[in-house]
N, C-alpha and C positions, 0 to 999 in steps of 0.2 A: 492439394487434390485438384485435378484437372476437371473443371466443370463440364466441359464438352463430353469427356468420356463418361462422366456420371450421367449426363442426360441421355447418351446413347444406351448406357446400361439400363436406365429406367425404361426407355422405349422397348427394348428387347424383353425386359421382365414383364412389362405391362401386356405385351402381345402374348406372352406365355401364360400369364395368370388371369388375363381377362380384365377388362376395362377399369372397374372402380376400385379394385384392391389397392393399387399403388397411389391412385389419386387420393384416396382417403388417408393413406399413411402420410403423404407429403403435404396434406392440408392441415395436419396437426401443428400446434404452435411450436413445439420443440423442434420439429423438422424445418419449419420456416426459419427459425432462429439459427439452426445449424447451417443451412444453405446460405443465409445472409452473412454469417460469420465467415464462412469459407470464401465468399466472394471478396471480402474486405481484408483478409489475412494475406500478408506478404512475407515470404521467407527472407532471411537476411541478405541474400544475394539475388533478389528477383528484379532489381532495377529501380525499386522505389524505396530504398532503405531508409532514407531520412524521414519520410512521412510515416512509415509503419513503425519505426522505433520511437518517434516522437509520440505517436498515439499510445504505444505500449508503455512508455515511461510515464505518461500522464495517468495511466491506470494504476500505477504502483503508488504506495504510500511513501512519502519522503518527509522526514528522515525515518529510517528503520529503527525500531525500538525493541528492547527486551525489558520486561518487568520481572524482577526477582523478589520474592516474598519470603521473609523469615518470620519467626514468632515475635522478634523484637525490632526488626528493621526491614524497610522496603528500599530497594535500589532499582532505579530506572536508568538503563543504558541507552543513549541516543546517539546513533552514528551520524556524524557530520563530516564526511571526508572532504578535505579541501576548503572547508568553511572556516573563516577567521572568527575568533572569539568576539571581536568587535561587531560582527555582523549577526549576532545571535541575541534574541530577546526571550526571556523566560518569565512566565506569569502563572499565578495560581488563583483560582476562584472556586472555593469549596473543595471538591475532590477532583477538579479538572485542571490538569497541568497543560499550559499552552506554550508551545515553542514556535517561534517564528523568526525569520531572518532571510538572508540572501546568500545563495551559493553562486559566486562569481566564476566565470571561466578563467582558466589560467593560460589559455592559448589564443588570445585575441588576434594575433597576426597570422595564424595558420588556418587553412581551410579544413573543416571537419568532414571527413569522408565516412566515418562511422563513430557513433557515440552511444553509450549506454548510461552515462553519468547524467545526473540531474543538474541543471543550471537554472537560476532564476529565483524569484521569491517563493518562499514556502511558509506554510503554517500547518501545524498539526495539534490536535487536542487529544490528550491522553487521560483516560479515567483512572484515577488512583484508587486502590482498594480502601483507603481511609480518607476521612475529611480531616485536614490538618491546618495549622496556622502557617502562613507563608514564612514567618521567621524561623520556623522549625525545619525548613528545607536547607539542605547543604547541596551546593552545586560546584563541581570542579570540571574543568575542561582540559583534557590531556590527549594528545596524539589523535585528534579527530573524533574523540568520543566525549560526550557530555555525560558526566555521572551525577545523577540527582538522587539524593537519599534523604531519609528521615527515620527517626526512631519512633517506633509505634508506642502509643500511650496505652498501657495495659490498665484498663479500668476494671476495678473489682467491684462488682455490684454488692449492694448491701443485702443482707439476709433479712427477710421480712417474716416475722413470727405470725403464725396462723392461730387465731383464737378458736 
Protein backbone atom coordinates (compact mmCIF):
# COMPACT_ATOMS: atom_id res chain seq x y z
CA UNK A 1 0.00 0.00 0.00
CA UNK A 2 1.36 3.43 -0.94
CA UNK A 3 1.47 5.51 2.24
CA UNK A 4 1.45 8.82 0.34
CA UNK A 5 -1.80 7.92 -1.42
CA UNK A 6 -3.29 6.83 1.90
CA UNK A 7 -2.34 10.18 3.47
CA UNK A 8 -3.87 12.08 0.52
CA UNK A 9 -7.05 10.04 0.81
CA UNK A 10 -7.21 10.75 4.56
CA UNK A 11 -6.87 14.51 3.95
CA UNK A 12 -9.68 14.49 1.38
CA UNK A 13 -11.89 12.38 3.65
CA UNK A 14 -11.19 14.62 6.64
CA UNK A 15 -12.16 17.73 4.66
CA UNK A 16 -15.43 16.05 3.66
CA UNK A 17 -16.30 14.62 7.09
CA UNK A 18 -15.02 17.41 9.28
CA UNK A 19 -12.03 17.59 11.58
CA UNK A 20 -12.17 15.09 14.43
CA UNK A 21 -13.82 12.03 12.84
CA UNK A 22 -10.73 10.67 11.04
CA UNK A 23 -8.35 11.87 13.73
CA UNK A 24 -10.20 9.78 16.31
CA UNK A 25 -10.23 6.75 14.01
CA UNK A 26 -6.49 6.83 13.40
CA UNK A 27 -5.61 7.49 17.02
CA UNK A 28 -6.96 4.06 17.97
CA UNK A 29 -4.29 1.46 18.83
CA UNK A 30 -5.33 -0.95 16.05
CA UNK A 31 -5.01 1.80 13.43
CA UNK A 32 -1.58 2.85 14.68
CA UNK A 33 -0.43 -0.78 14.55
CA UNK A 34 -1.80 -1.19 11.01
CA UNK A 35 -0.02 1.93 9.75
CA UNK A 36 3.22 0.88 11.48
CA UNK A 37 2.98 -2.60 9.94
CA UNK A 38 2.42 -1.16 6.47
CA UNK A 39 5.47 1.07 6.70
CA UNK A 40 7.74 -1.89 7.58
CA UNK A 41 6.30 -4.42 5.13
CA UNK A 42 8.26 -5.05 1.94
CA UNK A 43 6.94 -7.05 -0.97
CA UNK A 44 9.23 -9.77 -2.39
CA UNK A 45 10.58 -7.57 -5.18
CA UNK A 46 10.60 -4.12 -3.58
CA UNK A 47 14.36 -3.78 -3.41
CA UNK A 48 14.93 -4.86 0.18
CA UNK A 49 14.19 -8.57 -0.12
CA UNK A 50 16.93 -9.92 2.09
CA UNK A 51 15.99 -7.87 5.18
CA UNK A 52 12.22 -8.33 4.87
CA UNK A 53 12.43 -12.09 4.34
CA UNK A 54 14.92 -12.48 7.19
CA UNK A 55 12.43 -10.70 9.46
CA UNK A 56 9.58 -12.86 8.14
CA UNK A 57 11.58 -16.07 8.64
CA UNK A 58 12.36 -15.12 12.23
CA UNK A 59 8.62 -14.84 12.92
CA UNK A 60 7.98 -18.41 11.81
CA UNK A 61 8.46 -21.42 14.05
CA UNK A 62 11.21 -23.78 13.00
CA UNK A 63 11.02 -26.65 12.77
CA UNK A 64 7.41 -27.10 11.72
CA UNK A 65 5.55 -29.86 13.54
CA UNK A 66 2.42 -31.99 13.49
CA UNK A 67 1.09 -33.80 16.56
CA UNK A 68 -1.13 -36.78 15.80
CA UNK A 69 -3.07 -38.38 18.65
CA UNK A 70 -4.70 -41.76 18.76
CA UNK A 71 -6.23 -43.59 21.69
CA UNK A 72 -3.14 -45.76 22.09
CA UNK A 73 -0.33 -43.79 20.43
CA UNK A 74 0.94 -40.24 19.93
CA UNK A 75 3.09 -39.33 16.94
CA UNK A 76 5.00 -36.06 16.52
CA UNK A 77 6.29 -35.24 13.03
CA UNK A 78 9.10 -32.69 12.97
CA UNK A 79 10.18 -31.30 9.59
CA UNK A 80 13.94 -30.77 9.34
CA UNK A 81 14.73 -30.29 5.64
CA UNK A 82 18.44 -30.41 4.90
CA UNK A 83 19.40 -30.99 8.55
CA UNK A 84 21.71 -33.92 9.28
CA UNK A 85 20.81 -36.37 12.03
CA UNK A 86 24.14 -35.59 13.74
CA UNK A 87 23.07 -31.94 14.13
CA UNK A 88 19.86 -32.74 16.05
CA UNK A 89 19.39 -33.09 19.80
CA UNK A 90 16.16 -34.32 21.36
CA UNK A 91 15.23 -34.09 25.04
CA UNK A 92 12.21 -34.63 27.29
CA UNK A 93 11.28 -33.02 30.60
CA UNK A 94 7.86 -33.99 31.91
CA UNK A 95 5.53 -33.46 28.96
CA UNK A 96 7.82 -30.98 27.17
CA UNK A 97 9.74 -32.32 24.20
CA UNK A 98 12.69 -30.14 23.24
CA UNK A 99 14.36 -30.27 19.85
CA UNK A 100 17.42 -28.25 19.07
CA UNK A 101 20.15 -28.28 16.52
CA UNK A 102 21.72 -26.50 13.59
CA UNK A 103 20.53 -26.14 9.99
CA UNK A 104 23.63 -25.55 7.90
CA UNK A 105 23.47 -23.91 4.46
CA UNK A 106 24.37 -26.13 1.52
CA UNK A 107 25.44 -23.26 -0.73
CA UNK A 108 28.42 -21.65 1.02
CA UNK A 109 30.16 -20.54 -2.16
CA UNK A 110 27.11 -18.95 -3.85
CA UNK A 111 25.50 -15.57 -3.27
CA UNK A 112 21.94 -15.86 -2.01
CA UNK A 113 19.60 -13.55 -3.91
CA UNK A 114 16.37 -14.93 -2.44
CA UNK A 115 15.79 -17.39 0.39
CA UNK A 116 12.83 -18.64 2.37
CA UNK A 117 14.68 -21.49 4.07
CA UNK A 118 15.86 -21.31 7.65
CA UNK A 119 19.57 -21.60 8.47
CA UNK A 120 21.30 -21.43 11.82
CA UNK A 121 20.73 -22.73 15.32
CA UNK A 122 17.19 -23.59 16.35
CA UNK A 123 15.36 -24.77 19.43
CA UNK A 124 11.70 -25.52 19.88
CA UNK A 125 9.71 -26.87 22.79
CA UNK A 126 6.64 -28.95 22.13
CA UNK A 127 4.00 -29.68 24.77
CA UNK A 128 2.96 -33.32 24.55
CA UNK A 129 -0.56 -34.35 25.56
CA UNK A 130 0.83 -36.82 28.14
CA UNK A 131 3.64 -36.97 30.69
CA UNK A 132 5.85 -39.92 29.85
CA UNK A 133 9.21 -41.42 30.65
CA UNK A 134 12.00 -40.56 28.16
CA UNK A 135 12.79 -44.27 27.70
CA UNK A 136 9.26 -44.76 26.33
CA UNK A 137 9.92 -42.42 23.39
CA UNK A 138 10.84 -43.78 19.97
CA UNK A 139 12.62 -41.47 17.54
CA UNK A 140 13.44 -42.19 13.90
CA UNK A 141 14.89 -39.80 11.34
CA UNK A 142 13.99 -40.42 7.73
CA UNK A 143 14.01 -38.21 4.64
CA UNK A 144 14.22 -34.93 6.55
CA UNK A 145 11.44 -35.79 9.01
CA UNK A 146 11.98 -36.76 12.64
CA UNK A 147 9.26 -39.17 13.82
CA UNK A 148 8.83 -39.17 17.60
CA UNK A 149 6.23 -41.55 19.00
CA UNK A 150 5.15 -43.23 22.20
CA UNK A 151 2.48 -45.63 23.35
CA UNK A 152 -0.08 -44.14 25.65
CA UNK A 153 -0.42 -45.75 29.04
CA UNK A 154 -4.07 -46.46 29.54
CA UNK A 155 -4.62 -46.21 33.25
CA UNK A 156 -7.77 -47.72 34.54
CA UNK A 157 -8.91 -46.06 37.69
CA UNK A 158 -10.08 -48.12 40.59
CA UNK A 159 -13.70 -48.15 41.46
CA UNK A 160 -14.36 -46.80 44.92
CA UNK A 161 -17.36 -48.12 46.78
CA UNK A 162 -19.60 -45.61 48.44
CA UNK A 163 -20.86 -46.42 51.95
